[in-house]
C-alpha positions in Angstrom: -12.3 -13.7 21.7 -13.3 -10.5 23.4 -9.6 -9.2 22.9 -9.6 -10.0 19.1 -12.7 -7.6 18.3 -11.2 -4.4 19.7 -7.6 -5.3 17.8 -9.5 -6.1 14.6 -11.4 -2.6 15.0 -8.0 -0.9 15.9 -6.3 -2.5 12.6 -9.1 -1.5 10.5 -9.2 2.2 11.8 -5.5 2.3 11.5 -5.7 0.8 7.7 -8.5 3.7 6.8 -6.1 6.2 8.6 -3.4 4.9 6.2 -5.3 5.0 3.4 -6.4 8.8 4.1 -3.0 9.9 4.7 -1.9 8.4 1.3 -4.6 9.9 -0.7 -3.9 13.2 1.0 -0.3 13.1 0.3 -1.1 12.0 -3.3 -3.2 15.1 -3.8 -0.6 17.3 -2.2 1.9 15.8 -4.8 -0.2 16.5 -7.8 -0.8 19.9 -6.7 2.8 20.5 -6.5 3.1 19.0 -10.1 0.4 21.2 -11.3 2.0 24.3 -9.6 5.1 23.5 -11.4 3.4 23.4 -14.7 1.4 26.5 -14.3 4.5 28.2 -13.5 6.5 26.9 -16.5 8.6 24.8 -14.6 9.2 21.3 -14.7 7.9 19.2 -12.0 10.2 17.0 -9.8 10.6 13.7 -11.4 9.8 12.1 -8.1 6.4 14.0 -7.6 5.7 12.7 -11.2 6.9 8.9 -10.3 4.5 9.3 -7.1 1.5 10.1 -9.5 2.4 7.0 -11.8 2.6 4.7 -8.8 -0.5 5.7 -7.3 -2.8 5.6 -10.3 -0.8 3.7 -13.0 0.8 4.8 -16.2 -0.1 7.8 -17.8 -2.6 7.1 -20.2 -1.2 8.1 -24.2 -2.6 11.4 -25.3 -3.0 12.9 -21.9 -1.1 15.8 -20.7 0.9 15.7 -17.4 -1.6 18.3 -16.0 -4.8 16.6 -17.0 -3.2 13.5 -15.5 -2.3 15.2 -12.1 -6.0 16.1 -11.9 -7.4 12.5 -12.7 -4.8 11.5 -9.8 -6.6 14.4 -7.4 -10.1 13.0 -8.5 -9.2 9.4 -7.9 -7.8 10.1 -4.6 -10.9 11.9 -3.6 -12.9 9.0 -4.9 -10.9 6.6 -2.7 -11.6 8.9 0.4 -15.0 9.0 -0.1 -15.4 5.3 -0.5 -13.1 5.0 2.8 -15.6 7.6 4.7 -18.6 5.9 3.4 -17.8 2.5 4.3 -16.5 3.9 7.8 -19.9 5.4 8.4 -21.7 1.8 8.2 
């Protein structure tokens, strides 16, 4: 039983780290999308697909730049929740 506690703790750490990395990667992708739009270019379709896979479908009536901002906010909230849970 003593061995399982450190293993469980390590798995929890790995899970939190993976969540933090995913949200960071998604924020970077959202910033690439925003940069492309700001520069008058079309964002890469894979970047747009990444945003949609992270946050779900783009709501009707929401521009892509607004959607990218919402994705960033969602990722920041997710990171905050992981940090808050980790400090308990």
